[in-house]
Phi, psi and omega in degrees: 000143181297129180264151172274151172305129190259000181199178181067193183299332183266015181308130180086356184238161174272113192296314181300319182289321188291321183286323181289321177295320169304314182288321172301318170310309181299317186290320178290322178295317182304314181296305188291331177283324181279325180230067183303317181296315176297320180295324182288328182284312179304313180283329176292322183289313181297312179301308180301320179302309191284330175287327181279331185274320189245023178304315185287319179303317173304315187290316173295324182296314187292317171307316181296323181289330173295316182297319178299312174305310177306313188298314183300311182305318188268351184269173173294338182294344183300337182272358179288140177264152177268082182140191178301163181293341183254014186277154183223161190295138183282332178244159175288155180301323176295315182291322178297314177297318182300316172293324170310303186291318186292320178284324184281341182246303185074208185279345180309314179293340177286314185274315180288340179307328177262317186288318182300305177304318177309312183294320184287338176277330179300147177235027186267347180060038183302334181268005182095352177221170185298147179286331181198088179302328175298317175289331174293320180293338179275351181088008173273074182283325192249155179307125177181185185302315187289322177290333181289312177298324177294324183292319178293325179299320178291316183300311176302321179299317180284342186248357186261232190305316186302308187293307189291339172297335186288305178308316171310301182300317175297315179291325181295311187297315178296314178301319181294311183292327181288304196266344183259325189246358178063031173268163179300145172283084183202155190300329183297336184293341180289341176275357188298324182291345180261321178238006176051224186296349176291352178297342181269015177246202189303327176297319184290314177309306186299322183288321178295315179298315172311312182301316177292320179293320181295323179288321179292312184288326177298305184294326184285329181290310177300317180297316179297313180287335188274333180303326176301321178291322180299313187297321174301319179297314184291321177306316184292329191270320192232356172091356181292142182298150185263012186286193183301318185289323177299320184293320181291324175298320177292323173303315179295319181300311188285329177295320177299313185285332178295313179308307174313309186291326180288327182288328179290334177102171180299314190290341178255264180310304186293318178293317184295318180292315179302309190291324177300318178304316184291321176295319179285329169306315184295325178298318185288315175301318175301317173299319175291320180288319177279332179275344178262200176290077199293320180288324180296315177300321179292319174304307184294334177290319177295318180293324183286319173306310175301312178300319185292325189286324181283331191248353189296329176290305173305323178297318182296331187265347184291131181239113180288144182241333178281147182313305177302305179311312180298321177292322177295316188289324176289330184278332178246300186290309182294329172300306186303311184298325175296324178292317177297313176302317173300328181271343188306314177309309184294308177292317181303313177294319176300314174302320178289326180302328190253015195240012180297138180099339188280150173288155181295320176305306183298328182286315185294310179300313185302303180296328184276310187268330182292302178300318177306311174303315179295324183289325182295310177306317183297306183303317186289323176291307183290307182293324179290332175298320176291326184289320179300311182304319180285327177287331179249030188286149190299323182270018178110167177303131177091001183254017188275351174105341181294312175302318181304310181299318181293318179295327175280002179059034176261069190300315175301312180301321181302313177301307184294323180302317184297309182300325177297323178295342178256326191244353184080178180257008177279208183298317181293323180287328176294323175297325174293309183302324181300310180296326183287322179293321179301315180301321181299307180294322183287326172292330174291324179300310184295328171298317188281321180298317181289332176295315175301315176299319185294311190289319173302319177298319182293316179291342172256020176054044166097015176296121178300330176235080178294155178314132182292332178294329171286329173292324173292321179300308189284325174301321172297315183306311184295323174296322178292323174303309177302315182296312185294320179288332179290322173296311187282348179084021185262011193276327177297323183293322176299318183296320179295314178305323180299311186304321179294327187287343185300333176303296180303322182292329178296328179289319175302317181294319174297322174298319173299321181295318182293319185295315173306314182295319182295323180283327182287326171292324174292324180291315183295318183291323177296316178297322183291316174299320179299316186290316182303313184295321179297332177286000000 
């Protein structure tokens, strides 16, 4: 078995993987920072080729993962526990759901909650392709109530069951091998059914290092791209400039809080901040619901959920063949599936870390359904509020100004404009904006601290409580990567590289899926033989 360092600075960590990961991060950041345009061109070409060549593969892969989730829930394997047969969950349901949602979503849902449904309801084709082929195929060609429901349905489709099925499979596989089979809580363990003890060799090292790099770059990219949005919010609240200096200070502040949270561990900092996220989210959602068109939102929620339930399988299987529709599908659906796949090793391992003692059925249903339901509520209330304002604008449908902001890709302004339409620009509006800025920051903290814990867990071969000095080191490294690339202009190139990396990661995830299924069948066969012998 691979040994951890027993003394010195690297005590408790795998020295070779830690040094290799740090050097690769440094090399990648130097290349992307020194030559951001070249990096963007190279990664963009790779991503474009992948999205046009493997679009059908992505669609089929994600649908297959949903099918596996359904099989686990309905089969006898659902009663298997992630741990010994007498183990029980480590965290309460509320704490578990809070950490699931906070680690798995982050700020994306806050900004795209308004922008995405608004874009799908627009009918101008401002980006050079149809805004919403699904609405067009349903006959809702012009801005109106039916197109609004279709817009919300497509937004829920991109954030709902399909994406969370990816997280389910990765998290379930890692938790099963770690807690049921006694293997390290690391990506390499999912290969055990195929290569056995060789997971402790070069192949296992390679898989884990890929997971570490994905975690560092994924969180750093979101942090770097998101601080500009936070800076806009602070400028709106207290008048501070939203330029580079403010953004760098925000990175430093968020990284510091994240490190403190990661050092305190899952049961303290990460759990407390995640639960706080949920409570503040409830306040914000409540303000939008009660301050906005309450009855209309409730009606649209029912219509959208019914529409989604009827259409989510056909939507997942739909392959565009018209040029404009194909361009839309690659820009949105394939982009989202790639983003979910790219984040899956990081989020899946964190979900595994907090899920010891749960049955597979409980795990699958909890991870698949509860976050999806929360997202549906969020998207329909946030997005629905913006759509209602556009539908009932004084100058006619589509003239409220939110669509214009989204087409200009000014997502922070679109979010705050929607809030202004509900609470106004007075004290109530300022308070609502302040709560949203707080959520932006706190969700970044939970993504960053859970990311730090995940990658140090991998590099310590599954230690639930990895050495604190390395939690500090990697937490600082994530912040530095974000800051350097923000200054150098290389963040978008790195984001593109992450999307390109989704292709090889999808192969790893399919291998993980096969590995956990093979192991479950073997366990069931062994139990059956044992029961037969006892008779």
